[in-house]
C-alpha positions in Angstrom: -0.4 -15.7 -1.9 0.1 -18.9 -3.9 -1.5 -21.0 -1.2 -4.6 -18.9 -1.3 -4.8 -19.0 -5.1 -4.2 -22.8 -5.1 -6.8 -23.4 -2.5 -9.5 -21.5 -4.4 -8.3 -22.2 -7.9 -11.7 -23.6 -9.0 -13.4 -20.3 -7.9 -10.8 -17.8 -9.1 -10.2 -16.8 -12.7 -7.2 -14.5 -12.2 -5.3 -12.0 -10.1 -4.1 -8.6 -11.0 -1.5 -6.6 -9.0 -0.4 -3.1 -9.6 -0.8 0.6 -8.8 -4.2 2.0 -7.8 -4.1 5.6 -6.8 -0.6 7.4 -6.7 -0.1 11.0 -5.5 3.1 12.6 -6.7 4.5 15.8 -5.2 6.7 18.2 -7.2 9.0 20.5 -5.2 11.3 23.3 -6.2 13.9 22.3 -3.7 15.7 25.6 -3.9 12.5 27.4 -2.7 11.5 24.8 -0.1 13.1 26.5 2.9 13.8 30.0 4.2 17.5 29.8 3.5 17.0 28.7 -0.1 14.3 31.3 -0.6 16.5 34.1 0.7 19.4 32.9 -1.6 17.1 32.9 -4.6 15.7 36.4 -3.9 19.3 37.6 -3.6 20.3 36.0 -7.0 17.2 37.5 -8.6 18.1 41.0 -7.2 14.7 41.2 -5.3 14.8 43.2 -2.1 12.9 41.7 0.8 10.7 44.8 0.9 9.8 44.1 -2.7 8.9 40.5 -2.1 5.1 40.9 -2.1 5.0 42.7 -5.4 7.5 40.2 -6.9 5.4 37.2 -5.7 2.1 38.7 -6.9 3.6 39.3 -10.3 4.5 35.6 -10.6 1.1 34.6 -9.4 -0.6 36.8 -12.0 1.6 35.3 -14.7 0.4 31.8 -13.7 -3.3 32.9 -13.7 -3.0 34.5 -17.1 -1.2 31.5 -18.5 -4.0 29.2 -17.2 -6.7 31.4 -18.6 -5.0 31.4 -22.0 -4.6 27.7 -22.0 -8.3 27.1 -21.1 -9.5 29.6 -23.9 -7.3 27.9 -26.5 -8.8 24.5 -25.7 -12.3 25.9 -25.2 -12.6 24.6 -21.6 -14.0 26.3 -18.6 -12.2 27.8 -15.6 -14.4 27.6 -12.5 -13.8 29.1 -9.0 -15.3 26.9 -6.3 -16.7 28.8 -3.4 -17.3 25.9 -1.1 -15.0 23.2 0.2 -18.0 20.7 0.3 -17.9 20.4 -3.5 -16.2 17.2 -4.5 -13.8 18.4 -7.2 -13.3 15.1 -9.0 -17.0 14.3 -9.3 -17.7 17.9 -10.4 -15.0 17.6 -13.1 -16.5 14.2 -14.3 -19.9 15.8 -14.5 -18.4 18.5 -16.7 -16.8 15.8 -18.9 -20.1 14.0 -19.3 -22.0 17.2 -19.9 -19.7 18.4 -22.7 -18.8 15.0 -24.1 -15.1 15.4 -23.4 -13.1 12.2 -24.2 -9.6 13.5 -24.4 -7.5 16.5 -23.4 -8.2 19.2 -20.9 -11.6 18.8 -19.2 -11.7 21.9 -17.0 -9.7 23.9 -14.5 -11.2 24.2 -11.0 -9.7 26.9 -8.6 -10.1 27.2 -4.9 -8.4 28.9 -1.9 -6.9 26.2 0.3 -4.4 25.8 3.1 -0.8 25.4 2.2 2.8 26.0 3.4 4.0 29.3 1.9 6.4 32.2 2.4 6.0 35.8 3.5 8.3 38.6 4.5 8.0 40.3 7.9 10.0 42.3 10.4 12.3 40.7 13.0 12.0 43.2 15.8 15.1 41.9 17.7 17.4 42.0 14.7 15.6 45.2 13.4 15.4 43.9 9.8 13.1 42.1 7.4 13.2 38.3 7.2 11.8 35.5 5.1 9.2 33.4 7.0 7.9 29.9 6.1 4.4 29.4 7.6 1.0 27.9 7.2 -1.3 30.0 5.1 -3.9 30.0 2.3 -3.6 30.7 -1.4 -5.3 30.0 -4.7 -4.8 26.5 -6.1 -5.6 25.4 -9.6 -6.8 21.9 -10.4 -6.3 20.7 -14.0 -8.4 17.7 -14.9 -7.2 15.8 -18.0 -7.9 12.7 -20.0 -4.4 11.7 -21.2 -4.1 9.4 -24.2 -1.7 7.2 -22.2 -2.7 7.6 -18.6 -6.4 8.3 -18.9 -8.1 10.4 -16.2 -5.8 12.3 -13.9 -5.4 15.7 -12.2 -2.7 18.2 -11.5 -2.9 20.6 -8.6 -0.8 23.8 -8.8 -0.1 26.2 -5.9 -0.1 29.7 -7.3 2.1 31.3 -4.6 5.6 30.5 -3.4 6.9 27.8 -3.3 4.7 26.7 -6.2 4.3 23.1 -5.1 2.6 20.7 -7.5 0.7 17.5 -7.0 -0.2 15.0 -9.7 -2.6 12.2 -9.1 -2.7 9.3 -11.5 -4.4 5.8 -11.3 -2.7 2.6 -12.4 -6.0 1.0 -13.3 -7.0 3.9 -15.5 -3.6 3.7 -17.1 -4.1 -0.1 -17.7 -7.5 0.5 -19.3 -5.9 2.8 -22.0 -3.2 0.1 -22.7 -5.8 -2.7 -23.0 -7.9 -0.6 -25.4 -4.9 0.2 -27.6 -4.0 -3.5 -27.8 -7.6 -4.6 -28.5 -7.9 -6.8 -25.3 -11.5 -7.0 -24.1 -12.3 -6.2 -20.5 -15.1 -5.4 -18.2 -14.5 -2.5 -15.8 -16.7 -1.2 -13.0 -15.6 2.0 -11.5 -11.9 1.4 -10.6 -12.0 -2.4 -10.8 -11.5 -4.9 -13.5 -13.9 -7.7 -13.0 -13.0 -9.6 -16.2 -10.1 -9.4 -18.6 -9.8 -11.5 -21.7 -6.0 -11.9 -21.2 -5.1 -11.6 -17.5 -1.5 -12.6 -18.1 -0.8 -9.8 -20.5 -2.7 -7.3 -18.3 -0.5 -8.3 -15.4 2.7 -7.7 -17.5 1.4 -4.3 -18.5 0.7 -3.3 -14.9 4.2 -4.6 -13.8 5.7 -2.4 -16.5 4.2 0.7 -14.9 6.6 0.5 -12.0 9.6 0.7 -14.3 8.5 4.0 -15.8 10.8 7.0 -16.2 8.8 9.0 -13.7 10.6 12.4 -14.0 10.2 12.5 -17.7 6.5 11.5 -17.5 5.7 13.9 -14.7 7.6 16.8 -16.4 5.5 16.1 -19.5 2.3 16.4 -17.6 3.4 19.6 -15.9 4.4 21.3 -19.2 1.0 20.4 -20.5 -0.9 22.5 -17.9 1.8 24.9 -16.7 3.6 26.4 -19.6 4.3 29.6 -17.6 6.9 27.7 -15.5 9.6 28.3 -18.2 9.1 32.1 -17.8 8.7 32.5 -14.1 12.4 32.5 -13.1 14.1 34.0 -16.1 17.1 32.3 -17.6 17.7 30.0 -14.5 14.7 27.7 -14.8 14.3 25.7 -11.7 13.3 22.0 -12.1 10.9 20.1 -10.0 12.0 17.2 -7.7 9.4 14.5 -7.8 8.4 12.3 -4.9 5.6 9.9 -4.2 3.6 11.3 -1.3 1.2 8.3 -1.2 1.0 5.1 -3.1 -1.7 2.5 -3.2 -0.7 -1.0 -4.6 -3.6 -3.4 -4.9 -3.9 -7.1 -5.6 -7.3 -8.0 -7.1 -8.4 -11.6 -6.9 -11.2 -12.0 -9.5 -13.8 -14.6 -8.6 -15.9 -16.4 -11.1 -19.2 -15.6 -9.5 -20.7 -13.3 -6.8 -21.9 -16.4 -4.9 -18.4 -17.8 -4.5 -17.0 -14.5 -3.0 -20.2 -13.9 -0.9 -19.8 -17.3 0.7 -16.1 -16.8 1.5 -15.8 -13.2 2.4 -17.6 -13.2 5.8 -15.2 -16.0 7.0 -12.2 -13.9 5.7 -13.3 -10.8 7.7 -13.9 -12.8 10.8 -10.5 -14.5 10.5 -8.8 -11.1 9.9 -10.4 -9.5 12.9 -9.8 -12.4 15.3 -6.5 -13.8 14.2 -4.5 -10.8 12.9 -3.0 -9.2 16.0 -0.1 -6.8 16.3 2.6 -9.4 15.5 0.8 -10.3 12.3 0.3 -6.6 11.2 3.9 -5.9 11.9 4.9 -8.9 9.7 2.5 -7.9 6.9 4.1 -4.4 6.8 7.7 -5.8 6.8 8.5 -5.3 10.4 9.9 -7.8 13.0 7.1 -8.8 15.3 8.6 -7.1 18.4 6.0 -4.7 19.6 8.2 -3.3 22.3 10.3 -1.5 19.6 7.2 0.6 18.7 6.2 1.9 22.1 5.2 5.3 20.6 3.4 3.8 17.6 -0.2 2.7 17.4 -1.3 -0.4 15.6 -4.9 -0.3 14.5 -7.3 -2.9 13.1 -10.7 -1.5 12.0 -13.7 -2.9 10.2 -16.1 -0.5 8.4 -19.0 -0.8 6.0 -18.2 1.2 2.8 -20.4 1.8 -0.2 -18.3 -0.7 -2.2 -18.4 -3.4 0.6 -17.0 -4.3 4.0 -13.4 -3.1 4.6 -10.8 -4.4 7.0 -7.9 -2.0 7.7 -4.7 -2.6 9.6 -2.6 0.5 10.1 0.9 1.4 11.5 2.8 4.7 11.1 0.5 6.1 8.4 1.0 2.9 6.4 -1.8 0.3 6.1 -2.9 -2.9 4.5 -6.6 -3.2 3.7 -9.0 -5.8 2.4 -12.3 -5.1 0.5 -15.0 -7.0 -1.3 -15.7 -4.9 -4.4 -18.1 -5.1 -7.3 -19.5 -8.4 -6.1 -16.8 -10.6 -7.6 -13.5 -8.9 -6.6 -11.4 -9.5 -3.5 -8.9 -6.6 -3.1 -5.9 -6.5 -0.8 -4.3 -3.1 -0.9 -1.1 -1.7 0.7 -0.9 2.1 1.2 2.4 3.7 2.0 2.7 7.3 3.2 5.7 7.0 5.5 8.8 5.4 4.0 11.6 6.2 6.3 11.2 3.0 8.4 11.6 0.9 5.3 14.9 -0.1 3.5 16.3 0.0 0.0 19.6 -1.5 -1.2 21.5 1.4 -2.7 24.6 3.5 -2.5 24.7 6.5 -0.1 23.6 9.9 -1.5 26.9 11.3 -0.3 28.8 8.7 -2.4 26.6 7.6 -5.4 29.5 5.5 -6.8 30.4 3.9 -3.5 29.4 0.5 -2.1 25.7 -0.3 -1.7 24.1 -1.1 1.6 20.6 -1.1 3.1 19.6 2.6 3.3 16.4 4.3 4.4 13.7 4.3 1.7 13.2 7.7 0.2 9.9 9.2 -1.0 11.7 10.3 -4.2 10.6 8.5 -7.4 14.2 7.0 -7.6 13.1 4.5 -4.9 9.6 3.9 -6.2 10.4 0.5 -7.8 11.5 -0.8 -4.4 8.4 0.6 -2.9 6.3 -1.5 -5.2 8.2 -4.6 -4.2 7.5 -3.9 -0.5 3.8 -3.3 -1.3 3.5 -6.5 -3.3 5.2 -8.6 -0.6 2.8 -7.1 1.9 -0.2 -8.1 -0.2 1.2 -11.6 -0.7 1.8 -12.1 3.0 -1.7 -11.0 3.8 -3.3 -13.4 1.2 -1.0 -16.2 2.4 -2.3 -15.7 5.9 -5.9 -15.8 4.6 -5.2 -19.2 3.1 -5.7 -20.7 6.6 -9.3 -19.7 6.9 -11.6 -22.5 8.0 -13.0 -24.7 5.2 -16.5 -26.0 4.9 -15.5 -29.4 6.2 -16.7 -30.4 9.6 -14.4 -30.2 12.6 -14.5 -34.0 13.0 -13.4 -34.4 9.3 -10.6 -31.9 9.7 -9.3 -33.3 13.0 -9.8 -37.0 12.1 -6.3 -37.6 10.6 -4.2 -35.8 13.2 -6.1 -37.3 16.2 -5.1 -40.9 15.4 -1.7 -42.6 15.3 0.2 -42.6 12.0 3.5 -43.9 10.6 6.3 -41.9 9.2 9.6 -43.3 7.8 8.7 -46.8 9.1 8.0 -45.6 12.7 4.8 -45.3 14.6 4.0 -41.7 15.6 1.5 -40.8 18.3 -1.7 -38.9 17.7 -2.0 -35.2 18.4 -4.3 -34.0 21.3 -5.3 -30.4 20.3 -7.2 -30.0 23.6 -4.1 -30.7 25.7 -2.1 -27.6 26.7 1.2 -28.9 25.3 0.0 -29.8 21.9 -2.2 -26.7 21.6 0.8 -24.5 22.5 2.8 -26.2 19.8 0.1 -25.7 17.1 -0.3 -22.0 18.1 3.5 -21.5 17.9 3.9 -22.9 14.4 0.8 -21.0 13.2 2.1 -17.6 14.1 1.9 -14.9 11.4 5.6 -14.2 11.3 6.3 -17.7 10.2 3.9 -17.6 7.2 6.5 -16.5 4.7 10.0 -17.4 5.9 9.1 -20.4 8.0 10.5 -21.3 11.4 13.6 -23.0 12.9 14.2 -25.2 15.9 15.4 -22.1 17.9 12.2 -20.1 17.0 10.0 -22.7 18.6 12.3 -23.1 21.6 12.0 -19.4 22.4 8.2 -19.6 22.4 7.7 -23.0 24.1 10.4 -23.1 26.8 12.0 -20.8 29.3 15.6 -19.8 28.7 17.8 -22.8 29.5 19.9 -22.6 32.6 22.9 -24.3 31.0 24.0 -26.1 27.8 22.7 -29.5 29.0 19.1 -28.1 29.3 19.5 -26.3 26.0 20.4 -29.5 24.2 17.5 -31.3 25.9 15.1 -28.5 24.6 16.6 -28.8 21.1 16.1 -32.5 21.1 12.5 -32.2 22.2 11.7 -29.6 19.6 13.2 -31.9 17.0 10.8 -34.6 18.1 7.8 -32.3 18.0 8.7 -31.1 14.5 8.9 -34.7 13.4 5.5 -35.3 14.9 4.0 -32.4 12.9 5.7 -33.6 9.7 4.3 -37.1 10.2 0.8 -35.7 10.3 1.4 -33.5 7.3 1.0 -30.2 9.1 4.5 -28.8 8.3 7.0 -29.4 5.6 10.8 -28.8 5.4 12.0 -25.9 3.2 14.5 -27.4 0.7 18.2 -26.8 1.4 17.6 -25.1 4.7 16.9 -25.8 8.4 13.5 -24.1 8.2 10.0 -25.5 8.2 6.7 -24.1 6.9 3.1 -25.0 7.7 1.6 -26.7 4.7 -1.6 -25.3 3.2 -3.6 -28.2 4.5 -1.9 -27.9 7.8 -2.7 -24.2 8.2 -6.4 -25.0 7.6 -6.3 -27.9 10.1 -4.4 -26.0 12.8 -6.6 -22.9 12.5 -9.8 -25.0 12.9 -8.4 -26.9 15.9 -7.3 -23.7 17.7 -10.6 -22.1 17.0 -12.5 -25.1 18.4 -10.3 -25.0 21.5 -11.0 -21.3 22.1 -14.7 -21.6 21.4 -17.1 -20.5 24.2 -18.8 -23.7 25.6 -22.0 -21.8 26.5 -22.4 -20.5 23.0 -21.7 -23.9 21.5 -24.4 -25.4 23.8 -26.9 -22.7 22.6 -26.1 -23.5 19.0 -26.5 -27.2 19.6 -29.9 -26.6 21.2 
């Protein structure tokens, strides 16, 4: 990302990274499966034939508690008869209509699909059994304006297993923090287009990822669901909190609409034409070996949205997207829904005090901080790759330096010929997306430029030739050595030059002739 910010420093006034929309899920783990449900009913002395009456009694308790809460705060409870009604917009209309600026705004209820439990006969065993199945039940949506978090909503399922969803927004949270500190800002919808102190705003957003999430989410739940304490008698069941979906956005704030409007079309063309499967895998933290994902689908899609043109790259329900928003904002956003293919360094759940190792990333909020690190790294890799977009300089100006002989460490070095197959293959190899962050080694280029060697003699010859080619690139300023390592990285100027030369080599001669005419 730093290469992108350095290149456009004169046009950019700041960058802000942090949570956008986050959807949390609260689960009563004891009641999340048929075995646990059966055990709970046994402990509660509820016969299976009495399950329906028992469950309806709990549901009625929730409904009555919600009605009392709404009456105490003087807010409406509305039942929505159509799924076409957009709940959030309807709730915001109510807030504007009634002038609500804090506290409960309204409660919207609707019958929606869910995973739930019933009791039915097992004809083979000739007895009743607990069944987990897809069904429908009443859900309650509580819309709140929290003094700390701002606008949010809580969705409560009123039938077993009483699952909860809480949706918050990191930008909304930041707005509350900035107002408390008296830091001026300009916000349009969910975007900050200007902040008086971007550095402080960035620190405040970074602090969000270190929140005590169980305590925060439990507080929000108690606010709207006081009946939970009375539902299960003396043995109150606590909720296990997980992050079903997280959106982590990096917003590059441009100084003027004209600056972003001139750049963004080139960014979208570059993303669509240069970011293939290896690059998307690298952005999302995978090794660029597509054969390992034979059952997965990697998608790149461009769409016109109300807020602007969106580019989306997706894999396994995870994605990285790029928008132009509110005329002056370039947003790169990583969305994570599926975590199990990602890693976190922690102890095993079976031995919490044991040695740490790389384990599968959990959806639980205990691993949320690591999830933010993965998302930020994805955004940075994406912006770093965008730093190679063609500049306004002509191709002749861009290629002039590399297409003439130069000197390096007292020796004469030949010119590059980007139209020749050998030099073009070299440039394409070092410009690959997987090398954008960690760089490349001699062996990385050998694998891509040469066939596997037949013996050690051929291998040494290949190594020596790659060493000479790297020296050639260094002499022309296209790559630089990573300090204290055997790795090399394409320089910011080199990425710009290489991208322009490769694009020119791949250009259609007929179209170029038409443009010249």
